[in-house]
C-alpha positions as CSV (number, residue, x, y, z in Angstrom):
1,M,63.3,32.5,-36.9
2,L,60.1,32.1,-33.7
3,R,61.1,28.9,-33.6
4,L,64.7,29.7,-32.6
5,T,63.5,32.6,-30.5
6,F,61.1,29.7,-28.7
7,V,64.2,27.8,-28.1
8,I,66.0,31.0,-26.5
9,M,63.7,31.6,-24.1
10,I,63.1,28.0,-23.3
11,L,66.9,27.5,-22.3
12,A,67.2,31.0,-20.4
13,T,64.8,29.7,-18.6
14,M,66.0,26.2,-17.7
15,L,69.3,28.0,-17.3
16,F,67.7,30.5,-14.8
17,S,65.9,27.9,-12.6
18,F,68.9,25.7,-12.0
19,G,70.7,28.6,-10.6
20,C,67.6,29.0,-8.1
21,E,67.6,25.6,-6.5
22,K,68.3,25.4,-2.8
23,R,72.0,24.7,-2.2
24,T,73.0,21.5,-0.3
25,G,76.5,19.5,1.0
26,V,79.1,21.5,2.8
27,L,76.9,24.3,3.8
28,D,74.5,22.0,5.6
29,T,77.4,20.1,7.7
30,A,78.4,23.4,9.4
31,S,74.2,24.4,9.8
32,Q,73.4,21.4,11.8
33,S,75.6,21.9,14.5
34,T,75.2,23.8,17.6
35,P,75.9,27.5,17.6
36,G,79.2,27.6,19.2
37,S,80.9,24.2,18.7
38,T,83.7,23.5,17.4
39,K,83.5,20.1,15.5
40,P,83.7,21.8,12.2
41,L,87.0,22.6,12.9
42,E,88.1,19.2,12.5
43,A,87.3,19.1,8.9
44,A,90.6,21.4,8.8
45,D,92.3,17.8,8.3
46,L,91.1,18.5,5.2
47,V,93.3,21.0,3.9
48,G,96.5,19.9,5.9
49,Y,95.9,21.1,9.2
50,D,95.6,18.9,12.2
51,G,91.8,19.2,13.0
52,K,91.7,17.6,16.6
53,R,94.7,19.8,17.7
54,L,93.0,23.3,16.1
55,R,89.8,21.7,17.9
56,K,91.1,21.3,21.5
57,S,92.6,24.5,21.2
58,V,89.7,26.4,20.3
59,D,87.8,24.1,22.7
60,R,90.2,25.8,25.6
61,I,90.6,29.4,24.9
62,K,86.5,29.7,24.9
63,E,86.4,27.7,28.5
64,A,89.1,30.4,29.3
65,N,86.9,33.3,28.2
66,E,83.4,32.0,30.0
67,K,86.2,31.9,33.3
68,H,87.1,34.9,33.0
69,N,83.3,35.8,32.1
70,Q,82.0,34.6,35.0
71,E,84.8,36.0,37.1
72,L,84.0,39.0,35.9
73,G,80.2,38.6,36.8
74,N,81.0,37.7,40.0
75,M,82.9,40.9,40.7
76,V,80.1,42.9,39.4
77,D,77.9,41.0,41.1
78,G,79.9,41.1,44.7
79,P,79.8,44.5,45.7
80,D,76.2,44.8,45.1
81,Q,75.7,41.7,47.7
């Protein structure tokens, strides 16, 4: 009985320690990219989407948004000068 309890405690400790390990793999590629980067969108090829076209589309949207924000900033700053 004591031996069975000891084996169960060892197995439970091993399972717990395996569950607490740091995960690596797919999450690392997204964390290595720069903030706001659209490069990970090219991985959409793996699920059937055109990753390059999706990335270009998102890049155009981001550029248009930045241009719009600059125009708004100029409008706000313009009357103050």
